[in-house]
N, C-alpha and C positions, 0 to 999 in steps of 0.2 A: 048537276047541282052547282059545280064550280062555275060553269059557264053562265048559268042563270043568275048567279050572285055577282057576276062581273069580275071574278078573280081569275088570274091567268093560270093555265095549266103548268105544272112543273116541267122542267126541261131535262132534268136528270136526277138520279138518286145517289146519295153518298152512302155506301154500304161498307161497314167494317168487316174484317175477317173473323175467323173463328178463334176463340181463346182456348187453347189446349192446355191440359194439365199433365205434366210429366210425359209429354210426347203423345198423349192420347186425347181424343175428343171427349167432352163430357158425356157421360152415359149413366143412366140410373142403374142399369144392370151391373156395370163395373164398380159403381159406388164412388166414382171420382168427381163428385160435385161439391167442391168446397164452399163453405158459407162465406160470402164476401163480407158480411157483417163482422165475422170473427177477425178477418184480416184488417178491416177498417179499425176495429177496436185495438188491435195489437200494434199497428204501426202508424195509424192515422190516415185519413182520406187523401191528404196531399201526397203521401208517399206512394200510395197505390196509383193515383193519377199520374204522378211523375214516371213511375216504372212503366206503366202501359204506354204512355205517350212517347217516352224516350226509347223504350226497348223495341217497340214494334213499328213497322211501316204501315201507315193507315191503309186499310183495304186488303192487307195480307194477313194470313194466319200468324199467330204468335204463341209461344209456349211459356207457361207460367209455372215456376217452382218457387218455393219459399227461399231456397238458397240463392237463387238469382235475384230475388227482391232484396235480400240482405246484402249481397255483394254490391248491387247498384246503390243501395242506401249508404253503405259505408264508404264507397269510393266517391260518389258524386255529392251526396248530401252531407254526410258527416265530414269527410276530408276536404272537399272543395268548398262548398257553399258555407257550411256551418263553421268550419275552422277559419276560413277567411274572415267572416263576420266577427267571430270571437277575437281574433288577433287584432283586427283594426280597432274595434271598440275598446279592447283592453289597453292598447297603446294610447288611444285618445284619453282614456281615464287616467292612466299612469303619468303621462307626461304633460297633459294640459287640462286636467280635471274635467275632461269631456268637452272642452271648448274647441271649436274650429277657428284657427287664427290665421289661416291663409286662404287665398282665393282658389278654388278648384280649377285646375286646368291652366293656371298662370305660369307654371314652371316651364322654363325653356330647355331643360335638360332633354337629351334625346330619349331617355327612358320615359320621361313624363309625357312627351309628345306621342310616343307609341301607345302608352296606356290610355291617354285621352281618346285617341283614335279608336282603340279597341272598344271602349265603352260608348263613345258617341255614335258608332256605326251600328249598335245593337238594334235600335228600332227599324232602321232602313233594311237591315238584313232579315229580321224576324217577320215583319209584316207580310212581305210577298210569300214567304214560306208557309205562313198560316193560311193565306188565301189559296195556296196550292194543296192544303191539307197535309203538308209535309211537317207534321208536328215534331217528329223526332229530329229533323234537321233544324227546326227552329230552336229547340232546346239545345241542340249541339252548338248553335251559334252563340247562345247565351253562355254556355259552359266554356267556350273558347275564350271569352272575355274574362271569365273567372280564372281560367288557367293563366292568362296574361297577367292578371292581378297578383296571383300567388308567386309567379316568377318575378314580378316587379318587386315584391317584398324581399325576395332572396337577393336580387341584384342591387337594390338600394340599401338594404340592411339597416332599417331605421332603429332596430333594437341596439345595434352597435353605435350608430351615430348619436343616439340620445345620451350616451355616456359622456359626451363632450358638450358642455353648455353652449359653446359657440355654434354647434351644429343643430341646435333645436329649431331654428327657422327652417332649415332644410327638412327636418322631420315633420314639422307642421305642414309643409307643402305636400310631402308624400302622403300624409294622412288625409289631408283635404281632398287630394285626387282620389284616394281609395274610398272615402266616405261617400263622395258624390257618385262614384261608380257603383257602389252598393245600392244607392237610391235608384239609379237607372235599372239595375238588375232586378230589384224588387218590383218596380213598375212593370217591367216586361214579363216577369214571372206570374203576374196576377191572373191571366187567363188559364194558366196551367196549375198553379199552386196558390190559390187565393188566400188560404190561411197563413201560409209561410210568408207571402208577400206582405200581408198586414203586420205580421210579427216583426219583420225586418224594418218596415217603415216606422213602427212604434219604437223600436230600439234606436233608430236614427232620429227619432223625434220629428218626423216629417208628416205634415197633414196633407189633406187632399188637394190643397191649393198649389202645392209644389211637387207632389208625387210624380206627375206626368210631364214635368218640364224637361226640355232637352238638357243634355249634359252641360254643366257650367251655369245653368240658370235656376238651379234648385237651392242647394245649400250655400250659404254665404258666410263670410267671416263674422264671428260673434254667435253663430249657431252653437247649440249645445246638444250633444248626443247623450243617450241614456246608458246606464251600466249594462254590460252584456249579460245575457243568460243563454244557456246551451240551447241551440235550435235542434240539433240532431245528435244526441249522444250515441256513440258507437254501439252496435249490437255485436257482441262477441260470441253469442250462442249460435248454434246451427239453425234454430228456429226462433221466430219472435215469441216473446212472452208478454 
């Protein structure tokens, strides 16, 4: 049928592994068949997508527990991505009324250069890993840039610098670098977490015309970001509610 229609035969199949629950394969007799809709309603589809793609190596079996989902959620999504977005947008609103007044990537400080490299290299690092179906490693590459951004905030201390009016231009540069970095992160998260990607781009006030631009070619001086809203409030209970 395929040959008569002129379509080429497939050359290989991509087959995912088994999803185990609590160390055991799903079985009607054991009753360990959780309803995925329940999890989707409790933590959202993006969280489940992130957990499965980040936690498991594609093609191999993986074990699913609610506690592991919560641990990954709090560590990666609430602490890393959510907290970084909130801190950056909070500072932009507090010190500059949401305005970006410096050119992203223009800082010559060693810390600035390292941060720009971390964000600029995301697309070239993620794309080949996706082609290899190494989704967990692709997400790890994005999170390495988020880790660099969080360390950048600690090292540059914009909260402290902002107490001195003479240091506000430096704070503006730091925030411009970070806001542009969040834009690149949101763009590269789209295949994995489309809902979250759109939320971050909306907070950054970035439309489709600039969402996929290389680092430094998206957000410009004069751009205004929106007030922050919590992306991933921490889950303190043992199970989602």
